[in-house]
N, C-alpha and C positions, 0 to 999 in steps of 0.2 A: 462473613466472607468464607468461601470454600476454596480449598487449595491455597497455593502460594501466589496465584495470580499470573499476569502476563506483563512483561516489560516491553515497552515500545521505545526504542532508542533511535536517535537520528535527528533529522532536520525539522524543527518547528518553524512554521512560516505564517506570517500574517498575509492573508489573501485579500486583495481589494478588487472586487468584481464590478465591471461596468457592462451592463446589458445594452448592446448596440444593435442597430437594425442589420447591419452587414459589416464585414471587415473591408474597409475601403482600400482602393489603390493608393499608392504614394501620391500625396498632394491633394487627395480628395477628402470630402467631409462625410461623416455619418452621424446619426442621432444617438445620443445616450438616453435610454428609456428607464434606467434605474441603476442605483448604486448600492452595493452590499459589501459588508466586510465579514470575513470569516477566518477561522483557524485552519490552515492548510498544512501540507507536509505530513508529518506523523500525526498532527492534530486530527486529521480525518479518521484514521484508524483508532486513535485513542477514544474519541467521542463515539464512534460507531460501536466499539466494544462496550463502553460504559452504558450506552443505551440498550444494547442487546440484553444485558444481564446486570441488574443493580447489585447483585451479590458477587460479581466478578471484580477483583481488585486489579485495576489497570495502573501500572507504575510507569512514570515518565522519566526518561533520561535524555537530556538535551540542554541546549543553551538558548536563552532569550535575552534581549537587550533590556536596558533600564528605562527606555522611553515609552511613548504612548502605545506603540505596536506591541511591545513586550507586555505592558500592563493589560492590554486587551486580551492577549492570549491567556495570560494567567487568570484573569477574571472569568473568562469563558470556561476554562477547564475547572475552575473552582466551583462552578454551578453543579458539578456532579460529585456527590459524596464518595463514590467508589474510585475516583481518580486520585492517585497518590503523587503529590508534587514534591516530595522530600528530596528527590534526586534531580530536580530541575535547577540549573544554575543561571543566575541573572548577572550578566555583565556585557559591556559593549553595546552593539547594535543588534536588532532583530532581523532575521531573514524576512524578505518581503517579496511578494509578487503583485503585479498589476495584471489582472485577467480580463481580457476582452471576450465577452460571450456574444457571439453572433447569433441573432435570433432566426435568421433565414435558414441556416444549415445546422444549428445547434453545436457548432464547433467553437473551440476557444483558443486564444493565443496568449502566451505568457511572457511577461517582461520581469526578469528575476534579479533581485539583489541578494547575494549570498550571505554576507555578514556572519551571523552565528553558525551557519552551516559550514563555513570554512575553517572554524576553529575547533569544532567538536572532535574529540578523540577519546581514547581510553582513559586519559588523565581525568576526565569528568565523571568516570564511573567509579563509585565507591563499592567495590566488590564485597568488602567485609560486612556491609549493611544492606546489600541488595539480594533478596531472595525471590525466586519466581519459578514457575514450572516451565514457562516458555520465554525466551529472549528473542525479540523480533528486531532486526536491524534494517532501517529504511532511511534514505534511499541510497543504495550504491550508485556510483557514477555522478552523484550530486554533492557528496561530502568530501571536500578537498583532502583533509588529513586522513580520513578513513580509507580513501582510495590510494593513498601513497604506498610505495613499495615497502615491504618488510623483508629483511634478509632470511628469515626463518620460515615465515608463513606465506610469503608472497605479497600480501598487502596488510596494512594495519587493520582493515576490516576483518580479514581472515583471522588475525590474532585475537580480536575481540570475540569473535564467534568461538574460537578454540577455548578461550578462557571462560566463556559462559558455559560451554559443555563440560569443562573441567570442574565446574561448580555444580554439576548435576542438572543443568537446564537443557531443555530441548531448544534448538535454534531455528530461526526462520528469517528469510530475507525477501525483500521486494526491491525493485530497481526502477530507475527512470528510463523512459524510452529514448534511446539515443542511437542514431545510425553512425557508428564509428568502429574503429578497431579496438577501442579500449575495453569493450564489454567482455570479450573472450578472456583477456588477461585479468582484469580486475574482478569480474564476477566469477570467473573460473577458479581463482584462488579461494574465494569465499565458499564456493560450493563444496569444497573438501570438508568443511565443518558445518554443513547445513542439513538439518533434518527436514524442513519444509520449505520448498521453493515455489513461489507463486508469481508467475510472470505472464505478460500478454504475448500474443503471437509475434509482434515486432521484436520484443525483447528476447524471446526464445530463439528467434532466427539469428539475432546478433551474437548471442551467447554460444549457440551450438554450431553455427555455420550451416545448418540445415535450412534449405529454402522452404519457407512456409507461406509466402505471399506471392501471388501473381495477379496483376491487374486489380489489386485491391481485395482479392478473395483469398481465403485460406486454402492451401493445398492439403486437403485432408489426408491423402495417402502418405504424406511425409510427417504427420503429427507423431505417430508412434516412434519413428526414427529420432525425432527431436526429444521426446520424453526419455527414451532409452539413453540418449546422449547426455541428458541432464543427470541421469543415474550414474552413468560412466564417469562423469566429472566429479561425482562425490555425494550427490543428494541421497540421504539414507532412508527416508521414510515416504514422503509424498513429493512427486514432481508434478506440478500443475501448470497448464497453459490455458489461459482464458481469452476468448475473443468475443466480439459482439453477439455472435450467434450460438456459440457452444462453449462449454468448459470441458477440458480433457485432463485426465489425471492418470498417473502411474503409481501404483503401490509398489515401492521399490523393494519391499520385503517379500511380497507374494508374487509379484510380477503381473498382477491384475491391472488391466487398462480399462478405464471407465470414461464414458462420454455422456454428458448431460446437456440438453438444449437450454438456451436462455428462455426467459418467460415471453409469452406472446402478449405484448402490451398494447392497449387500445390507442387510437389516434388521440393526440393531445396529452397523453400521459407524461411524456418526457418534457421536463422543464429545463433541465441542464445536465450536461454530461460530466461536469467537474466532480471528481471524487468517486465515480462509479467503480474504477479499478481498485481503489482503496477499500471500498465497501465489500467488494468481492473477496479481497484478501482478509478483511475482518471476519467474514463468514467462515472462511477456511480456518483461520486461527482459532475461532471459538469452537468449531467442530473438533479440531485437534485437542484443544484443552479439555473438552468434554468426552474425549475418547470415542468419538463417533466414527463411522466408516468414511472411506473416501467418497463414496457416492453421496452420503449425507452432506459432506463438506462441499461438494460441487453444487448440490441443490441449494444449500444455505447461502453459498457465495452468489449464486444467480439471483436469489431472492433479495439479498442485501443490496446487490447492484441495482436491481429494479427499484427498490425503495429509494436509493440515492438519486436515481434519475427523476423521481417524482417531485422533487423540490429544487429550488435554486440554492446552491451552496453544497459543499462536499458531504455534510452530515445531517442536514436539516430533515431529510426524508427518512432517516433511520428510526427504528422503533424497537419495541421489546421483541425478544425471540418469538414469543407466541404470535404477535401481530405480523412479524416477518413471515412466519410459517403460513399464516392465513393468506398473505399476499401470494406466496408460492402456489398454494392450492387454488387460488382464484384465477391465476394467469398461466399455470403450467401447461406445457404442450402435451396433449394426451397421445 
């Protein structure tokens, strides 16, 4: 193993996928064409990173239940020798989603049971025995106790990130897409202690208050303003906004702004959109861990997202770093 590895902390979810023809109106029927179970939440990034580099130690901090869903998550993660489960706690019930994957428009709908996600907090982190180069906290706005107020740091999540930095780790965050007033307060507090922030255009709009979407299209002229706002809110190294068409990044130290297009994928390539955002974030994290440039991070993020799109399930399409790079070279926009 090289380096001290990456900690992925937060919500571990058992995803139950149902492939349906279309999402029906209330009271209507649709056909189920297939059923698949997978590890979601932080599990996507955990497995993505483990697949990218078998020499990378991926350390898991989270809570799973003692029932069948928890056993499924643990058994799935145990298939990868470079995933360290020493800091995974088993108690209570496992977080679970039922995911409806509509085949006509490739969109998905989630039904969520919080369980373990609601109880996870810093008391489950054994700082005395947890070492890493990067500490990634996921997902803000989904973790009840992590999102709670803290009198000193603003939120409990911000305190966790502060404490990780105090132990010499770089910090990273990802959030869930939520149209609400909570994002500014909860994520804003965490950004003060964040080195790498990777969010999509909807999340960036909610955090910064900068309008980024109009009629479903990104307002490109406002992207720079949003990136600079993320820096102003505290992001110290990379502020990144990804969308279906482009990845945008600000190097907060040099002031450089980078823009990288998504890959040009052939018809029929996309099997599922579940986990593509997590795959993009995994690419960014790996580039950060390897001390690559921001441009390289955006390219790897785009390639990882494309690989994720190629298979059903959040991480099924991910592969080794070398093969992901080949996918980028094959479908990159010249």
